[in-house]
Phi, psi and omega in degrees: 000133185289133175264125181278309178197179179279339196256029184299326178291343180281128182267338185271121172297330177297317179296319179292323176293328171296319180295317177302319179293326173295315183293316184297327178295315180296322182296316185283318189251351184083193181296155185198166177273163176296319180298317180289329176298314178306308182301310185295322181264001181062044180234153179289155178304318180297325185287314179299319181299315181301311187282330175297318181302309180302316181285333173295318179296326176289344182084012182275328181245146180229154179263137184239045173088188185255150178263136180278116173238149182289115176075160175071187177288145178270112183297148179274155181248136183239155177189183180293145173274110190303325188268007185278335180212154178221153187222142185248133170242137178235126182244111188259132175232188188295329187232351179224168180222126175250138178225140179218156170246127185240140175277178187299334185270355178096016175269130177282120187255344178200142179210156174224108182263145175063034176302128181294116181204127179252114177294126166223146184282060183228156179301326183294318181293324179295317178299320178297318175305314179297318176303314179299310179302317176300315180297318181296319181295318183298326182290349181282348177071225185296334179298338181300334180288341180253016176280123186254333182200153181229144174234127178252129175270135178226134177284156178092204183276115183229135176250099183296330183290317180274340176088010181265142168247125185262351181253331180226141177056034182265066181231024179220148174292338184273147173305142176299326179293325176292320178292323175296318186296314182293319178299315191263342180062035170225157168296126176235134175242166180231156175208164173292140180302318182286324174299318177298319175301315178299316180293322177299317178287335177286320185277323188223008186247231191284342182290129177254270177259358182293147186242341182242105191225144168238130178258123183251112181271097178257087178249222178297318174261200180213126182208167177230146167251138187240127174249120181239123182048048171079004181237143177293135180267122185256332190078180186304313189239018182087005187268004180297152172101013181275066176296322185293350183250021167296129177277095192253310193259147177270054177247177182250024178281120180278118175285159176296341177283354178099349181254168183249149174084010179298154173305322182298336183290341184235349184221072182194178176294326179293324175293316176303315184292320180291318183293316178299310182302317178300318184280332169295323185285339177278354178099008183289150188277136179198152176291347182288336176294333175275330184276330184233098186291324176258114187297335181290344178262005179296127179242166174300326182297320179300324189283320180299316183293322177296323174296318176295331171280006175067036172294120186304314184296316179296316178304312180308310187288318174304319178292323173300314177294321176304316181290322171302311182299315179305325181297322182274334170292329175301320179294319174302318179299316178301325185282307189272331187050056182282156175287328187214138172240125180249129177260117179232197181085171185304322181293330179296344177298340182277004170053248188298329186296329177261326186291314185298313178290330177294309180301318180300317184287318178303317182294326185282323194260336185269161178291129183306318178293337181270310184291340181291346178271349190248117172268139182248125182223168173268159177300139179271325178284339175059233185288356173270353185297324179296311181287321174307307178302318174302313179297320178291325175297320180294320181290310182293332179297325182296332185246009180284162179290000000 
């Protein structure tokens, strides 16, 4: 049975909102006392005490002992009850699917990485995706009764509010989120994969106290996730972050969006793969010719691994792409003046080989007064950023206005 929310028994919209605000505070700030909660939410201590009591009766909030304070009574510490609710995140790529189960406090309690799955924009591929998610849910046993929300990450243009994906599985008049909800019998939402990765890093990754963050996803394609004042930035229709489709180059390379000259055609995983393939076919030396006998079976993963193994050809191409990319990241820094720029996605696995040219190019092309405020780092969560972000999105959406 689909669960809509925790507060069906509440008749007052105001009371429901206060409970959501309390839970959101614990999600954002961790455990806290009633007095501090009152200050943060501008509510009286008796009011907070009342709602904390109701949330404890519902099993959503738990008491975690007393705080030692100098003199007087020691206040109790309250926070989310980890076993009261669970959330599922699914992160879909071209060749794999990652799925995870998260408890109420944000801890990943189960995950399945690298499930073999080939994305095709066909109903059969969509059905296979649903089967994988259903199998994972069934494997959670009794915990599946406490799953309240699911989020699926999809690349390209996604409108989380309407539930439509305009880049993948757009072959029905109904929103994909609605179709998934009916198939899986749980509330299901969708979001852009890069935005979810950004949110995962913000909530559980490399981000510490920073509030303005740009996450650059250098995978097969190229996109950015934007966090402004601690909140994911969506734009009018959820389409923000299409960094890879800046019309930059005067080339004749057709981007998958249908246009030519996009940044993605020269600064992404697909660009690295194309250039490496072209140069191998010209007879240039690389360890890849020994590792992959059939050039048609060469993957980006092969190239990333060869770069890490210090293959000169792959290093050269990754560095060239990194320098091009850094020039336009410099533009993002000039526009947004972020505290932190995170480089993630599969190409970021090459670490210094991509990071050094990016930093060098950013230093050259960005404004000195602006870039001194922006630190550039690699993703901490790496290939788990997507599922962590998906789970976090599923939880936050349940308590958003």
